[in-house]
N, C-alpha and C positions, 0 to 999 in steps of 0.2 A: 546602533548597538551601544549600550551604556558601558561606561568604564568598569562598573561592577561586574557586568556580564563577561566582559573580555578578561578580567582578572580571574574570575571563576573558571572560565574555559581554559585559560593557560595552566591552571592547576589540575585540570581533569586528566585522570590516568588514561582514559580511552582516547581522548583527543590527542594526547602526546604520542600514544601508541600508533594511532592512525597516521600522524605526521611522520613518525620514524619509519613506518613500513610502507609509505607511499600510497595510502588510501585517501580518497577524497573527503571522507567524513568519518566521524567516530561511529556512525550508524552501520558501517561495514561490519563491525564486530557483532552487532545484534543479529545480522543475517547469518554470519558464521556460527553463532551460538544456537540459533534456531535450527540451522541445518544439522548441527552436531546431534541435536535431540531428536530430530524427525526425518532427516535425510530427504529433504524436499526436492533438491536439485541433484540429478545424476548425470554422468557423462553423456553427452549427446542430446540433452534436453533442449527444447525450444522454449525460450524464456522471454516474458514481457515484464518490464519493470515500470509501473505506473507512478507518476510523480517523481521521476527519476533524478532530477537535479539535486545535488551537483554530480551524481554518478557513483556514489559509494556502494550502493547495492548492486548497481550494474557491474561494477568491477568484480565483485564477489561472484555474481552470476556467470560472468565470462570465465573466471577461474574454475568454478565447479562444473560447468557444462563442458568445458574443454575446447580445444581447437576445432574450428569448423562448425560448431553448434551455433545456430542463429540466436542472438540476444538483441532485443529491441527495447530501448528506453523511450518513454513517452512523457512529455512535460510541456507546459505552456511556455516555459522559459527556454532560452538557448542553453545548451550544455556543451562544454568543451569536448571535442572528439576523443574517443577511446578505442584503442585497437581491439578488434574482436567484437565490437558492438556497433549498432546503428541507432541513432537518435532521431525520433520524429517529434517535431514541434507541433503540438496540436492538443485539442480538448478530447479527453477520453470519452465524453458523452456524445460526441458527434459521430454520425455514421461514417463520414469520410475518414475519420481517424481509425476506426475499426477496419475499414477496407485497406487502408495503407499498412496497418500492422500485419494483417493476414497476407498481403502481397509480399511484404518484406520477409516474413517468416517462411512463406512458401507452403502454407497449410495450417492445420489446427495447431494450437499451442499446448505445451506440456505443463508449464508453470506460469501463473500470473502472480506478481508480487505488488504490494502497495504499502509504502512507508509514508503515505501522504499524511500531512497534518495541517489543520486550518491555521490561519493567522490568529494568534492568541489575542482575545479581546479583553481579558481580565475578569470576565464573568464565566464561572465554571459551567453554569447551565448552558450558556450559549456555546462555549467552546466544545462541550461534550456533544451537543446536538449537531454542530457542524462536523465534528469528527465522525459521528455515526452516518451522517449524510454522505460524506466522502467515501466511507467504507461501503455503503449501499451502492453507490455508483461504481466503485471498483468491482463489487460482486456482480453487478449487472453486466459490466464489460467482460468479466471472466466467463460468465455463463454463455456469452456469445462466441468466444474464441477458443475455449478449452476443448481438448479432446475428451472423450469419455474416459474416466479414470485419472484425469488431470488434477493438479494441485493449485490451491489458492491460499495466499497469505496476506493479511492486512493488519495494519495498526489501528487501534481505536482507543479513545479515552474511556475509562470505566465510568459508569453512572447508571441512572435509572432506565435508560433506553438500551443498555448493553444486552440484557437478556433477550429482547426481541431480535436484535441483530444476530446474536448467537444462534437463536432458533432458526432464523432465515438461512444462515450458512449451513446448519445441520439439515435443512430441507433439501440441500443440493449436494452435500458431501457425506459419504458414509462414515468417515473417520475424522472427527473434529477435536482439536485440542486448543487450550488457551495457555500461552507461554509468556513468561516475563524474563527476558534475557538479562544476564548479569550486567551487560553494558548499558542498560537503561538507567537513567539518572534515578537516584533513590527517591527524590521528591516527586517523580513523575507518576501519573496515574495511567500511563500507557500500558497496554498489553497487546499481544499479537494473537490473532485467531488463525489457526492453521487448519485448512480443510483439505483432506486427501480423498481420492477415489470419487471424483465428480460423477454424478449420476446422469449427466447429459441433459438435464432440464433447463431450459432457457428462462431466466427470471422474468423476461418480458411477457411470458405466457400467463402470468398471474392476472386475473380479471380485476384490476384495480383502476380507478380513474387516474389519468395522468396529472402530475403536479405542474403548476406553472414553472417556467424556467427560473432557476436560482443560481446566483454566482457569488463567489467570495466577496464579502463586504456589504451584502444586502441584509444583514441581520440573520435571524434564524431561518432555516429552510421552511417553506410553507407548512408542511405536514407536522413540523415540530413545535410550532409556535404555541398552540393551545396547551400542549402537555408541559412545555417549559414554563409557561406562565403560571402553572399551578404550583411550581416549586419556588425555592428561594435560591439566590445566587450565593 
């Protein structure tokens, strides 16, 4: 982390507010603001938070779902324990992670959240493509675990691939909105897609050829390379 970044963070209103109110990250307020507009999490909801580290969104999910409601955070990194939540260290694209989540929840899920962001490369075309890829994976996970009528929320960077992602979400949810929370940084291109009333269709049912495995740090996801190469950074 650069000294400049640390100085800017120390002046950030939402960072200071998170520290003073005991939240693990400033992102907690983004979820609170999204929920104020759309009421995505209700008391008793079973919630899964993808890319949960350090646990800021999971904290809010626990507060909103209330005592006794199962809340599970999933991340490749270890997360400090949080009362009222269970953390699973695993890859959301792996079948065993899906099985572990469903076992922990005890059935189908009411809400799937994703505040995942790629490691920033400095090339906006690349970062946008990686962001869309993460969102598509989060959507695929959601369509496997959500109950019919469930809710999906994901962060994505805006760009040329955004309309296709939005159309994909609309193919699986009857009520879809795009929201820019007040707590998002002014310079950020991030927005949140909120899908409500899941129609029960599994994304895996689409008759498309499978992509080769891709992981963070490998450049653009395979299906994005040709399109990204047509643009400029």
